[in-house]
C-alpha positions in Angstrom: 0.0 -0.2 0.0 3.2 2.4 0.8 4.6 1.5 -2.3 1.6 2.7 -4.4 1.0 6.1 -2.3 4.5 6.6 -3.4 3.9 6.0 -7.3 0.7 8.2 -7.2 2.7 10.8 -5.4 5.8 10.8 -7.8 3.1 10.5 -11.0 1.2 13.7 -9.6 4.6 15.0 -9.1 5.1 14.7 -12.4 2.1 15.7 -13.8 2.6 19.2 -11.9 5.8 19.7 -13.1 4.9 19.1 -16.8 2.2 22.3 -16.6 3.6 25.2 -17.8 2.3 28.3 -16.0 1.8 31.5 -18.3 0.9 34.9 -18.3 -0.5 36.8 -20.9 -1.3 40.5 -21.7 -4.7 40.4 -23.5 -7.4 37.7 -24.2 -6.9 36.9 -27.7 -3.1 35.6 -26.3 -4.8 33.3 -24.0 -6.8 31.9 -26.6 -3.9 31.2 -29.3 -1.9 29.9 -26.5 -4.5 27.5 -25.3 -5.1 26.5 -28.6 -1.4 25.1 -29.0 -0.4 24.5 -25.3 -3.8 22.6 -24.5 -4.3 21.1 -21.0 -0.1 21.2 -20.7 -0.2 25.2 -20.1 -2.3 27.1 -17.6 -3.1 30.6 -18.7 -3.4 33.9 -16.9 -4.6 37.2 -18.2 -3.6 40.7 -17.0 -6.2 42.8 -18.9 -9.7 41.7 -18.1 -12.9 42.0 -19.9 -14.0 45.5 -20.3 -10.6 47.1 -19.6 -7.9 48.9 -22.0 -4.4 47.5 -22.4 -3.5 51.3 -23.0 -4.3 52.4 -19.7 -4.2 49.1 -17.4 -2.7 48.8 -14.3 -2.5 44.9 -12.7 -4.2 44.3 -9.6 -2.3 43.2 -6.5 -4.0 39.8 -6.7 -2.7 39.3 -10.2 0.9 39.9 -8.9 0.5 36.4 -7.3 0.0 35.0 -11.1 3.5 36.7 -12.1 5.2 35.2 -9.3 4.5 31.4 -10.0 4.8 32.1 -13.6 7.5 30.4 -16.1 6.7 32.3 -18.9 5.2 35.5 -19.7 4.1 36.4 -23.4 4.2 39.9 -24.0 2.7 41.1 -27.5 3.6 45.0 -27.7 0.3 46.6 -25.9 1.0 49.8 -24.3 0.5 49.0 -20.4 3.7 46.6 -20.9 6.1 49.5 -21.4 5.5 50.2 -17.3 4.7 47.0 -16.2 6.8 44.5 -17.9 9.9 45.5 -16.1 8.2 45.4 -12.8 7.2 41.8 -13.7 10.7 40.7 -14.3 11.4 42.2 -10.7 8.6 40.3 -9.0 9.7 37.1 -10.4 13.3 37.1 -11.7 13.0 33.4 -13.2 10.3 34.2 -15.5 11.0 34.2 -19.0 9.7 37.0 -20.9 8.9 36.2 -24.6 7.1 38.6 -27.1 4.6 36.9 -29.1 5.3 39.4 -31.7 8.6 38.4 -33.1 9.3 38.5 -36.9 6.2 40.4 -37.5 6.6 44.1 -39.3 4.4 46.5 -37.4 2.4 49.6 -38.4 3.7 52.7 -36.6 1.7 52.9 -32.9 -0.4 50.1 -33.9 -0.1 46.9 -31.5 -2.9 45.2 -32.6 -1.6 42.3 -35.1 -3.4 39.6 -33.8 -6.8 41.1 -35.9 -4.7 39.8 -39.2 -5.0 36.4 -39.9 -1.5 36.4 -41.5 -0.3 37.8 -38.4 -1.7 35.4 -36.1 -0.1 32.3 -38.3 3.5 33.9 -37.3 2.4 34.4 -33.7 1.2 30.5 -33.7 4.9 29.9 -34.7 6.3 32.0 -32.1 4.4 30.2 -29.1 5.1 26.8 -30.8 8.8 27.2 -30.8 9.0 28.6 -26.9 6.5 25.9 -25.4 8.8 23.2 -27.0 11.8 25.2 -25.8 10.9 24.9 -22.3 8.9 21.7 -22.4 10.7 19.6 -25.1 9.0 16.2 -23.9 5.5 17.5 -24.9 6.8 18.6 -28.2 4.8 16.0 -30.6 1.6 17.1 -28.7 2.2 20.9 -28.9 3.0 20.4 -32.8 -0.1 18.4 -33.3 -2.3 21.4 -32.1 -0.3 24.0 -33.5 -1.0 22.4 -37.1 -5.0 21.9 -35.8 -4.4 25.7 -35.1 -3.1 26.7 -38.4 -6.2 24.9 -40.3 -8.6 27.0 -38.0 -6.4 30.4 -39.3 -6.6 29.4 -42.8 -10.6 28.5 -42.4 -11.2 31.8 -40.9 -9.1 33.8 -43.6 -11.1 31.9 -46.5 -14.2 32.9 -44.9 -13.6 36.8 -44.2 -12.2 36.7 -48.1 -16.0 35.0 -49.1 -17.4 37.8 -46.9 -15.6 40.5 -48.6 -15.9 39.5 -52.2 -19.2 41.7 -52.0 -17.5 44.9 -52.0 -14.7 46.6 -54.0 -11.1 46.6 -53.0 -10.2 49.6 -51.0 -13.5 50.2 -49.4 -13.5 52.1 -46.2 -14.9 51.2 -43.1 -15.1 54.0 -40.0 -13.8 53.0 -36.5 -13.8 55.1 -33.3 -10.5 53.6 -32.1 -8.0 52.7 -34.9 -7.5 49.2 -34.0 -8.3 47.5 -37.0 -5.2 48.5 -39.5 -3.6 45.2 -39.8 -7.0 43.5 -40.5 -7.5 46.6 -43.2 -4.1 46.0 -44.7 -4.7 42.0 -45.4 -8.0 42.4 -47.3 -7.4 45.6 -49.3 -9.4 47.7 -47.0 -8.9 51.3 -45.3 -10.0 51.9 -42.1 -11.4 55.9 -41.2 -10.5 56.4 -37.6 -12.4 59.2 -35.7 -10.0 59.2 -32.8 -6.6 59.9 -34.1 -3.5 59.8 -31.1 -6.2 59.3 -28.8 -7.8 62.5 -28.9 -11.4 63.2 -29.9 -11.9 65.1 -33.2 -12.5 68.9 -33.8 -15.7 70.2 -34.9 -14.2 70.7 -38.5 -12.7 67.3 -38.2 -15.9 66.0 -37.3 -17.7 67.5 -40.1 -15.0 66.0 -42.4 -15.7 62.7 -41.1 -19.6 62.9 -41.5 -19.2 63.7 -45.0 -16.5 61.2 -46.1 -18.6 58.6 -44.2 -21.6 59.4 -46.7 -19.2 60.1 -49.5 -17.6 56.4 -49.1 -21.3 54.9 -48.2 -19.9 53.3 -44.9 -22.3 50.9 -43.6 -21.3 51.0 -39.9 -19.5 52.8 -37.5 -17.5 50.7 -35.2 -16.6 51.4 -31.7 -15.6 49.2 -28.7 -16.9 48.5 -25.3 -13.4 49.7 -23.8 -14.5 53.4 -25.2 -16.8 55.9 -24.9 -19.4 55.8 -28.0 -20.9 59.1 -27.8 -18.8 60.5 -31.0 -19.2 57.2 -32.6 -23.1 57.7 -32.4 -23.5 61.5 -33.3 -21.7 60.5 -36.9 -23.7 57.4 -37.1 -27.1 59.4 -36.6 -25.8 61.9 -38.8 -24.9 59.4 -41.8 -28.0 57.0 -41.1 -26.0 54.0 -40.2 -26.3 51.8 -36.8 -23.1 51.8 -34.4 -21.6 48.4 -33.9 -19.5 47.6 -30.9 -16.9 45.3 -31.5 -13.8 44.7 -29.6 -10.2 43.4 -30.8 -9.8 41.8 -27.3 -12.8 39.6 -27.8 -11.3 36.1 -26.9 -13.8 34.2 -29.8 -11.0 35.7 -32.4 -12.2 33.9 -35.5 -15.8 34.5 -35.0 -15.2 38.1 -34.3 -13.2 39.0 -37.2 -15.9 37.3 -39.2 -18.9 39.5 -37.4 -16.2 42.5 -38.6 -16.2 41.4 -42.0 -20.0 40.8 -42.2 -20.8 44.6 -40.8 -18.3 46.1 -43.2 -20.2 44.3 -45.8 -23.2 45.3 -44.6 -24.3 42.0 -44.2 
């Protein structure tokens, strides 16, 4: 009986050790990491639902996740500039890895996960790092990675089919310019209401309203993390609905397809 107990204890110890404790900044990262890491990775998120990664400050309780983490996956969102050094100081053994490695970025735009092409690169970065720190589960991670790549490619094809009904270089209006990578991949142009974190001046507001009418925009997009007051004002003048859609939605594939449908007016 004692021998059996020792075997069970050792087995449980091995299982506990095999779990990678990871922390990410935003919810889409959690989705990607869980797709590849599966039950071998325990993922905690810093920026919770309804908060903005531009201004977020972690709660004291979240620092416990940092203390026990093996790895932190950053992605270049604004709050990381201040907090990553603090996280490293909290847990000096924790590795910090940038999910956006090998991705060319637009100036001041961290929202790389809005383009399926970029998510493929993110997925490869995740795979490489998980294998690096947990080599014994390489086959498991690689199988999950291949399944996720298939999901990304299916998502891309569905979006292309949705957007086939509108001309190339069609414009869509957004409050916060979070969809630049999506726009570039699908030959679209986003018209931001907010620029450099500032609301438009009266003259700029008039121009935006006229441009929205001229370009026949189907919706004005805003996110739950931001005020929709100005978006509603423009939408009322143009005669289109305000659509709330967050780039931080963890249902990444479904979210991008819904964005495409709203841009196409479906």
